[in-house]
C-alpha positions as CSV (number, residue, x, y, z in Angstrom):
1,M,-0.1,-0.1,0.1
2,K,1.4,3.4,-1.0
3,N,2.2,6.1,1.8
4,K,-0.4,8.6,2.6
5,I,-1.1,11.3,-0.3
6,T,-2.3,14.7,-0.6
7,I,-5.6,15.2,-2.4
8,Q,-5.9,17.9,-5.0
9,A,-9.1,19.7,-6.4
10,K,-10.2,22.7,-8.3
11,I,-12.8,25.3,-7.4
12,F,-14.7,26.6,-10.4
13,N,-16.4,30.0,-10.2
14,D,-16.3,29.4,-6.2
15,K,-19.4,27.2,-6.6
16,E,-18.4,23.7,-6.9
17,I,-15.5,21.5,-6.2
18,G,-14.0,19.3,-9.0
19,K,-12.9,15.9,-8.7
20,N,-9.6,14.1,-9.1
21,D,-9.5,10.5,-10.2
22,I,-10.3,9.3,-6.7
23,Y,-12.6,11.4,-4.6
24,V,-15.5,13.6,-4.9
25,L,-15.3,16.5,-2.3
26,K,-18.1,18.6,-1.2
27,K,-18.0,22.3,-1.4
28,D,-18.7,22.9,2.2
29,F,-16.1,20.4,3.3
30,A,-13.5,22.1,1.0
31,K,-14.4,25.7,2.5
32,K,-13.3,24.3,5.9
33,N,-10.3,22.2,5.1
34,F,-8.6,23.6,1.9
35,L,-6.2,26.5,1.3
36,K,-8.1,27.7,-1.7
37,T,-7.5,30.2,-4.5
38,Q,-9.8,30.9,-7.3
39,D,-9.3,28.6,-10.4
40,E,-6.1,27.1,-8.9
41,V,-5.4,23.6,-7.8
42,L,-6.0,23.4,-4.0
43,I,-4.1,21.4,-1.7
44,L,-5.8,19.6,1.2
45,K,-4.5,20.4,4.7
46,K,-2.2,18.1,6.0
47,K,-4.1,16.6,8.7
48,Y,-6.6,15.6,6.4
49,Q,-4.3,13.6,4.1
50,I,-5.7,10.2,3.5
51,I,-4.6,6.7,2.3
52,S,-4.3,6.1,-1.3
53,N,-7.1,3.7,-2.7
54,N,-4.3,1.5,-4.1
55,I,-5.6,-1.2,-1.8
56,K,-6.4,-4.9,-2.8
57,S,-9.7,-6.2,-2.5
58,D,-8.7,-9.3,-0.6
59,N,-7.5,-7.0,2.1
60,I,-11.0,-5.8,2.4
61,L,-12.7,-9.1,2.5
62,T,-11.1,-12.4,3.3
63,L,-13.8,-15.3,2.7
64,K,-13.4,-18.8,3.2
65,E,-14.0,-21.1,0.6
66,N,-17.8,-22.0,1.1
67,K,-19.7,-25.1,0.0
68,K,-22.1,-24.9,-3.0
69,N,-25.2,-24.0,-0.9
70,L,-24.1,-21.3,1.6
71,L,-27.5,-20.7,3.0
72,K,-30.6,-23.0,2.5
73,I,-34.0,-22.3,3.8
74,N,-36.0,-25.8,3.7
75,K,-39.8,-25.8,4.1
76,V,-39.9,-23.0,6.7
77,S,-43.1,-21.7,8.1
78,K,-44.1,-18.9,10.7
79,S,-47.4,-17.6,12.2
80,F,-48.0,-14.8,14.5
81,N,-51.2,-14.9,16.8
82,G,-52.5,-17.8,14.5
83,R,-52.0,-15.8,11.5
84,P,-49.7,-17.6,8.7
85,I,-47.0,-15.2,7.5
86,L,-44.6,-17.6,5.7
87,K,-45.7,-20.9,4.2
88,N,-43.6,-23.7,3.5
89,I,-40.8,-21.3,2.2
90,S,-37.7,-22.9,0.5
91,L,-34.8,-21.0,-1.1
92,I,-30.9,-21.4,-1.6
93,I,-28.2,-19.0,-1.9
94,E,-25.0,-19.9,-3.4
95,P,-21.5,-18.4,-2.6
96,G,-20.7,-15.0,-4.4
97,N,-24.4,-14.4,-5.7
98,I,-26.7,-11.6,-5.1
99,V,-30.1,-13.0,-4.5
100,G,-33.4,-11.0,-4.5
101,L,-36.1,-11.5,-2.1
102,L,-38.9,-9.7,-4.0
103,G,-42.5,-8.9,-2.9
104,P,-44.9,-6.0,-1.8
105,N,-44.9,-4.7,1.7
106,G,-46.4,-7.3,4.1
107,S,-45.4,-10.2,1.9
108,G,-43.1,-11.7,4.6
109,K,-39.7,-10.6,3.5
110,T,-38.8,-9.0,6.7
111,T,-40.0,-12.1,8.6
112,L,-37.6,-14.3,6.6
113,F,-34.7,-12.2,7.5
114,N,-35.6,-12.1,11.1
115,L,-35.6,-16.1,11.0
116,I,-32.3,-16.3,9.3
117,I,-30.4,-14.0,11.8
118,G,-32.2,-15.6,14.9
119,K,-34.6,-12.8,15.9
120,I,-37.5,-15.3,15.8
121,L,-37.7,-18.9,15.4
122,P,-39.6,-20.8,12.7
123,D,-42.6,-22.9,13.6
124,Q,-41.4,-25.6,11.2
125,G,-38.6,-26.3,8.7
126,N,-34.9,-25.8,8.8
127,I,-32.3,-23.4,8.3
128,F,-28.7,-24.4,7.1
129,L,-25.5,-22.4,6.9
130,N,-22.7,-24.5,5.2
131,E,-24.8,-27.5,5.7
132,E,-25.2,-26.9,9.5
133,I,-28.5,-26.6,11.1
134,I,-28.7,-23.2,12.7
135,Q,-32.4,-22.4,13.4
136,N,-31.9,-22.9,17.0
137,L,-28.6,-20.9,17.4
138,P,-28.9,-17.5,19.2
139,I,-28.3,-14.4,17.1
140,H,-24.6,-13.9,18.2
141,E,-23.7,-17.5,17.3
142,R,-25.1,-17.0,13.7
143,S,-23.1,-13.7,13.6
144,L,-20.1,-15.7,14.5
145,R,-20.8,-18.0,11.7
146,G,-20.6,-15.0,9.3
147,I,-24.4,-13.7,9.0
148,S,-24.8,-9.9,9.1
149,L,-27.9,-7.8,8.8
150,L,-28.5,-4.3,7.7
151,E,-32.2,-3.3,8.8
152,Q,-34.2,-1.1,6.9
153,H,-34.5,1.6,9.7
154,K,-31.5,0.9,11.5
155,G,-27.7,1.7,10.9
156,L,-25.2,4.1,12.5
157,F,-24.7,5.7,15.6
158,G,-25.9,9.4,14.5
159,N,-23.5,11.4,17.0
160,M,-20.5,9.5,16.0
161,T,-18.5,10.0,12.7
162,A,-18.2,7.5,10.1
163,G,-14.9,6.5,11.3
164,E,-15.9,6.2,14.7
165,N,-18.7,3.9,13.9
166,L,-16.4,1.6,12.1
167,Y,-14.0,1.7,15.0
168,A,-16.7,0.8,17.4
169,I,-17.4,-2.6,15.8
170,L,-13.8,-3.4,14.9
171,E,-12.6,-3.0,18.4
172,L,-14.8,-5.9,19.2
173,H,-12.6,-8.0,17.0
174,I,-9.3,-6.3,16.9
175,K,-7.3,-5.4,20.2
176,D,-4.5,-3.3,18.5
177,K,-5.5,0.5,18.2
178,E,-3.2,1.0,15.3
179,K,-4.6,-1.8,13.5
180,I,-8.0,-0.7,14.0
181,N,-7.2,2.6,12.6
182,Q,-5.6,1.2,9.7
183,R,-8.5,-1.0,9.1
184,V,-10.9,2.0,9.1
185,D,-8.8,3.9,6.6
186,E,-8.6,0.9,4.4
187,L,-12.3,0.3,4.3
188,L,-13.1,4.0,3.6
189,S,-10.5,4.4,1.1
190,Y,-11.0,1.4,-0.9
191,F,-14.6,2.6,-1.6
192,D,-13.8,6.1,-2.1
193,L,-15.4,7.3,1.2
194,A,-12.4,8.5,3.2
195,Y,-13.7,12.2,2.8
196,L,-16.4,11.1,5.3
197,K,-14.2,9.8,8.1
198,D,-14.6,12.7,10.3
199,T,-18.3,13.5,9.2
200,K,-20.9,12.7,11.9
201,A,-23.5,10.1,10.7
202,N,-26.4,12.3,11.2
203,Y,-24.8,14.6,8.3
204,L,-24.2,12.0,5.8
205,S,-26.6,11.8,2.6
206,G,-29.0,8.9,2.3
207,G,-26.6,7.0,0.0
208,E,-23.5,7.7,2.1
209,Y,-25.1,6.6,5.2
210,K,-26.4,3.2,3.6
211,K,-22.8,2.7,2.3
212,V,-21.0,3.3,5.7
213,S,-23.6,1.2,7.4
214,I,-22.7,-1.8,5.1
215,L,-19.2,-1.1,5.8
216,Q,-19.9,-1.5,9.5
217,R,-21.5,-4.9,8.7
218,I,-18.6,-6.1,6.9
219,C,-16.4,-5.3,9.9
220,N,-17.5,-8.7,11.1
221,P,-14.4,-10.7,10.4
222,K,-16.3,-14.0,9.9
223,I,-18.8,-12.5,7.5
224,S,-19.9,-14.8,4.6
225,I,-23.4,-13.5,3.7
226,L,-24.9,-9.9,4.0
227,L,-28.7,-9.4,4.5
228,L,-29.8,-6.0,3.1
229,D,-33.4,-5.1,4.1
230,E,-34.7,-2.4,1.7
231,P,-31.4,-0.7,1.2
232,C,-32.6,1.3,-1.8
233,A,-35.7,2.9,0.1
234,A,-36.0,6.7,0.1
235,L,-32.9,7.1,-2.0
236,D,-32.9,9.1,-5.2
237,P,-32.1,7.4,-8.5
238,L,-28.4,8.5,-8.7
239,S,-27.8,7.2,-5.1
240,I,-29.5,4.0,-5.9
241,N,-27.2,3.5,-8.9
242,S,-24.1,4.3,-6.8
243,L,-25.1,2.0,-4.0
244,K,-25.8,-0.9,-6.4
245,E,-22.4,-0.4,-7.9
246,F,-21.0,-0.5,-4.1
247,I,-23.1,-3.9,-3.5
248,V,-21.6,-5.4,-6.7
249,E,-18.3,-4.6,-5.7
250,L,-18.9,-6.6,-2.5
251,K,-20.3,-9.7,-4.6
252,N,-17.1,-9.5,-7.0
253,M,-14.9,-10.0,-3.8
254,G,-17.0,-13.2,-3.2
255,L,-19.5,-11.9,-0.6
256,S,-22.9,-13.6,-0.7
257,I,-26.0,-11.0,-0.5
258,L,-29.6,-11.5,0.2
259,I,-31.3,-8.2,-0.6
260,T,-35.1,-7.5,-0.2
261,D,-37.0,-4.8,-2.0
262,H,-40.6,-4.1,-3.0
263,N,-39.4,-2.2,-6.1
264,Y,-38.4,-4.7,-8.6
265,W,-36.9,-2.0,-10.9
266,A,-34.5,-0.9,-8.2
267,I,-32.5,-3.9,-8.0
268,E,-33.4,-6.2,-10.9
269,N,-30.3,-5.6,-12.9
270,I,-27.7,-6.8,-10.2
271,L,-29.5,-10.0,-9.3
272,D,-28.2,-13.4,-10.1
273,K,-31.4,-14.9,-9.0
274,A,-34.6,-13.8,-7.3
275,Y,-37.5,-15.2,-5.4
276,L,-40.9,-13.5,-5.6
277,I,-43.1,-13.8,-2.3
278,K,-46.9,-13.5,-2.4
279,D,-49.1,-14.1,0.8
280,G,-46.1,-15.8,2.6
281,K,-45.5,-18.3,-0.4
282,I,-42.9,-18.4,-3.2
283,L,-44.8,-17.4,-6.2
284,V,-42.1,-17.6,-8.8
285,E,-38.1,-18.1,-8.7
286,G,-35.4,-17.8,-11.1
287,T,-33.6,-15.2,-13.1
288,T,-35.0,-11.8,-13.5
289,E,-35.6,-12.5,-17.1
290,K,-37.8,-15.5,-16.1
291,I,-39.6,-13.3,-13.5
292,S,-40.1,-10.5,-16.1
293,K,-41.9,-13.2,-18.2
294,D,-43.9,-15.0,-15.8
295,K,-47.7,-14.3,-16.0
296,D,-48.3,-14.6,-12.5
297,A,-45.5,-12.2,-11.6
298,I,-46.9,-9.8,-14.1
299,K,-50.4,-10.3,-12.7
300,Y,-49.6,-10.0,-9.0
301,Y,-46.5,-8.0,-8.7
302,L,-45.2,-6.3,-11.7
303,G,-48.5,-4.9,-12.7
304,G,-50.7,-5.6,-15.8
305,N,-49.3,-2.9,-17.7
306,F,-45.6,-4.1,-17.5
307,R,-44.0,-4.8,-20.8
308,L,-40.4,-6.0,-21.5
């Protein structure tokens, strides 16, 4: 890895900060931390020097070689107060795949996530992780085996900076403070988020908040599967595209991802496979191409006016 470098940028008409090949720096950030001259290259102050993003992906995630079926849900059912929520659900997630769990709000997606992480227990059926039955294990044991969840309405500690949020999780796994700080810098720099290190979570944009929240989840050194519950909710189209590129990068590193969304069009182009749930049952499964052509999927989920 290269030594720390100085980041450069330009101001154009004192209205916006240009970007170099690595980072996009916001105007308000630049006003506070740059020595600026109109229409000239600016040098970031020494205390804000950050690590080059010349970091190998295998320094970010070290994944064990997994078996063919990383996660398997076999004929799982769950009811609340006598009301069936999930009915005989079966699905498989293979290593290094992004699998979509699709369906309208209330279809049972979040309930299935809660079953996978151990927040609730199934009424019947089995949950396997690397061929080990895990449905009776507590949440922390499943986490130690590599399952991490980012819930829709939860994420970072708002009064802490992005760097501090990552540090708080890493210190559970790493005792050396210098190594923790190095790891924080590696994670943020690799994904071009180093400019957020000293920004409090409450001041992050929606897309930035989601990315840092995901980085916090992959601080789990045992991680093998990441569950994302509605990560694109309330984001604008540009932020959604940027977040999807971020997710695909994790997939390219070998991470397996199960992602829910009630909006098919938000995530369909990054999925290797998808399961469409209706009324607690799997209505259709397969590639997004198959789902897009399925008559029941069009009728009950995509809408009667949907056309390829």
